[in-house]
C-alpha positions in Angstrom: 164.7 276.8 168.3 161.8 275.5 170.5 161.9 272.2 168.7 165.7 272.0 169.2 165.3 272.9 172.9 162.7 270.1 173.4 165.2 267.7 171.9 168.0 269.1 174.2 170.1 270.2 171.2 170.3 273.9 172.3 170.4 275.4 175.7 167.5 277.2 177.5 169.4 280.5 177.1 169.7 280.1 173.4 166.0 279.4 173.1 165.1 282.4 175.3 167.4 284.7 173.2 165.7 283.4 170.0 162.3 284.1 171.4 163.3 287.6 172.5 164.7 288.3 169.0 161.5 287.1 167.5 159.4 289.4 169.7 161.7 292.4 168.8 161.4 291.7 165.1 157.6 291.3 165.5 157.4 294.6 167.3 159.5 296.2 164.6 157.3 294.8 161.9 154.2 296.1 163.6 155.8 299.6 164.0 156.8 299.7 160.3 153.3 298.7 159.3 151.8 301.4 161.4 154.2 304.0 160.0 153.3 302.9 156.5 149.6 303.2 157.3 150.3 306.6 158.7 152.0 307.7 155.5 149.1 306.5 153.5 146.3 308.0 155.6 147.9 310.6 157.8 145.5 310.0 160.8 146.2 311.3 164.3 145.0 308.0 165.8 147.4 306.1 163.6 150.2 308.4 164.7 149.3 307.4 168.3 149.2 303.7 167.3 152.5 304.0 165.6 154.0 305.6 168.7 152.6 302.8 170.9 154.1 300.2 168.5 157.5 302.0 168.8 157.2 301.9 172.6 156.5 298.2 172.5 159.6 297.7 170.3 161.7 299.6 172.8 160.3 297.6 175.7 161.2 294.4 173.9 164.7 295.7 173.3 165.0 296.6 177.0 163.8 293.1 178.1 166.4 291.6 175.8 169.2 293.7 177.3 168.0 292.8 180.8 168.3 289.1 180.0 171.8 289.7 178.7 172.7 291.6 181.8 171.4 288.8 184.1 173.6 286.4 182.1 176.7 288.3 183.2 176.1 287.1 186.8 177.1 283.5 187.5 174.8 282.0 190.2 175.8 278.7 192.0 173.2 275.9 191.7 173.6 275.1 195.4 175.1 276.6 198.5 178.7 275.4 199.1 182.4 276.3 199.2 184.8 277.1 196.4 187.4 274.4 196.3 189.3 275.7 193.3 189.3 278.8 191.1 190.2 278.4 187.5 190.1 282.0 186.2 191.0 285.5 187.5 188.8 288.6 187.5 188.8 290.3 184.1 189.7 287.1 182.1 187.9 286.5 178.9 185.8 283.3 179.1 183.3 281.4 176.9 180.1 279.6 177.9 182.1 276.3 178.2 184.9 277.7 180.4 185.0 276.3 184.0 185.2 279.1 186.5 185.3 277.4 189.9 185.1 274.0 191.5 182.1 274.2 193.9 181.7 271.6 196.7 178.9 271.0 199.2 180.4 270.1 202.5 177.5 270.2 205.0 176.6 266.7 203.9 179.1 264.3 202.3 178.7 261.1 200.4 180.8 258.0 200.6 180.6 255.2 198.0 181.0 251.8 199.7 181.5 248.5 197.9 179.4 245.8 199.7 180.3 242.1 199.3 177.9 239.9 197.4 177.1 237.7 200.4 175.9 240.7 202.3 173.6 242.1 199.7 170.4 240.4 201.1 171.0 242.3 204.3 171.5 245.7 202.6 168.8 248.3 202.6 168.4 252.1 202.7 168.5 253.7 206.1 171.1 251.3 207.6 173.5 253.0 210.0 177.2 253.2 209.1 180.2 254.2 211.2 183.0 256.0 209.4 186.6 256.5 210.4 189.3 258.5 208.6 193.0 258.7 209.1 192.9 262.4 209.9 190.8 261.7 213.1 191.8 258.2 214.2 189.9 258.5 217.6 186.7 260.0 216.1 183.8 258.0 214.8 181.3 259.6 212.3 177.9 258.2 211.7 175.9 258.2 208.5 173.1 256.2 206.8 172.8 254.4 203.5 170.8 256.7 201.1 171.0 254.9 197.8 171.9 251.4 196.5 173.0 250.4 193.0 170.9 248.0 191.0 173.7 245.9 189.6 177.0 244.4 190.7 180.4 245.4 189.5 181.4 242.5 187.3 185.1 242.9 188.1 184.9 243.0 192.0 181.5 241.2 192.5 180.5 244.0 194.8 177.5 246.3 195.0 177.9 250.0 195.4 176.0 251.8 198.1 176.0 255.5 198.9 176.3 256.6 202.5 175.4 260.2 203.4 177.2 261.7 206.4 176.1 265.0 208.2 179.2 267.2 208.3 178.1 270.5 209.9 181.3 270.8 211.8 183.3 270.4 208.5 185.7 267.9 210.0 185.5 265.7 206.9 186.9 266.9 203.6 185.9 265.9 200.1 188.4 263.4 198.7 189.3 261.7 202.0 189.6 257.9 202.1 187.4 256.3 204.8 186.9 253.0 206.5 183.2 252.1 206.8 181.4 249.7 209.1 177.9 248.8 208.1 175.4 247.5 210.7 173.7 245.0 208.4 172.3 242.8 211.1 172.0 242.9 214.9 171.4 239.8 217.1 171.6 240.7 220.7 171.9 238.1 223.5 173.5 235.3 221.4 176.1 232.7 222.5 179.5 233.5 220.9 182.9 232.0 221.2 186.4 233.0 219.9 186.9 232.1 216.3 189.8 229.8 217.0 187.6 227.6 219.3 185.6 226.3 216.3 187.1 223.4 214.5 186.0 221.7 211.3 186.3 218.1 210.1 184.7 216.7 206.9 182.5 219.8 206.6 181.2 219.4 210.2 182.0 222.1 212.8 182.6 221.3 216.5 184.1 222.6 219.6 185.6 221.1 222.8 184.2 221.9 226.2 185.5 221.0 229.6 183.3 218.8 231.7 185.0 218.0 235.0 188.5 216.9 234.0 187.5 215.6 230.6 187.2 217.2 227.1 183.9 216.8 225.4 183.6 217.2 221.6 180.3 218.9 220.7 178.9 219.4 217.2 177.7 223.0 216.8 175.8 225.1 214.3 177.4 228.5 213.7 175.9 231.8 212.7 177.3 235.2 212.2 181.1 235.7 212.3 182.3 239.2 213.3 185.8 240.2 214.1 187.2 237.4 216.4 183.9 235.9 217.5 181.6 233.3 216.0 177.9 232.9 216.9 176.9 229.4 218.1 173.3 228.8 217.2 173.1 225.2 218.4 175.3 222.9 220.6 176.4 225.3 223.3 174.8 227.2 226.2 175.8 230.1 228.2 178.3 229.3 230.9 179.9 226.2 229.2 183.7 226.2 229.4 185.2 226.2 226.0 188.7 225.1 225.1 190.4 227.9 223.1 194.1 226.8 223.4 195.4 223.4 222.5 192.1 222.2 221.1 193.9 220.8 218.0 195.9 218.4 220.2 193.1 216.8 222.2 190.5 214.1 221.5 187.0 213.5 222.7 186.9 212.3 226.4 190.6 213.1 226.8 191.8 214.1 230.3 192.6 217.8 230.4 193.8 220.3 233.0 192.6 223.9 232.8 195.2 226.5 233.2 193.6 229.8 234.2 194.8 233.0 232.7 197.0 231.4 230.0 
């Protein structure tokens, strides 16, 4: 049984029961041997030894019954809440019968699918913001705890686990969530609305207003987030950028700025 337990073929309880049965049988053997010796020699000391062997046998039986008694109490492996109960009190069950569905809600886990292009920026400890439909105006914060080692071949995404403190128990297991991951922060950059950036033959450019003329400027873009694009080269803070009608004008064309349109 020990060899089978090391190979994970039998459970620890089966191994413990087998060991206890072995000890009981060994104690019984010792008691029988002492009794046989007593019958042959009739010594008072051997009567005492036989009694001690019988006591050890009873102690082994008691220990075996205590183990069986402990096995009648089901102990949860972690502190949590019962989400579902599968049996009622007094029902006959087997070792493979599911009794309850236990969940840990003090800290929840979300599995996020990260796009392949963002994988170089992904690392444990990154902050995540979580929103759920049940609380549309509330933002929960968590951190990436684990990252998968391989991509999903079907979606070309990488799974990352986000742990969220949930001491107030607002979030419930099974909810769908929308996650924002802060993969990279670049404060103080020059950014323009996405529609202001045009592209021709693979080159990106924007139109600025200089006096009453439109000036075409080639630019090098960086991060794109929501409706804004980072301009790494070709523009400085304070420049007036054309964001409407830019598709209809040409370099050095006369323009008139309409404020507030």
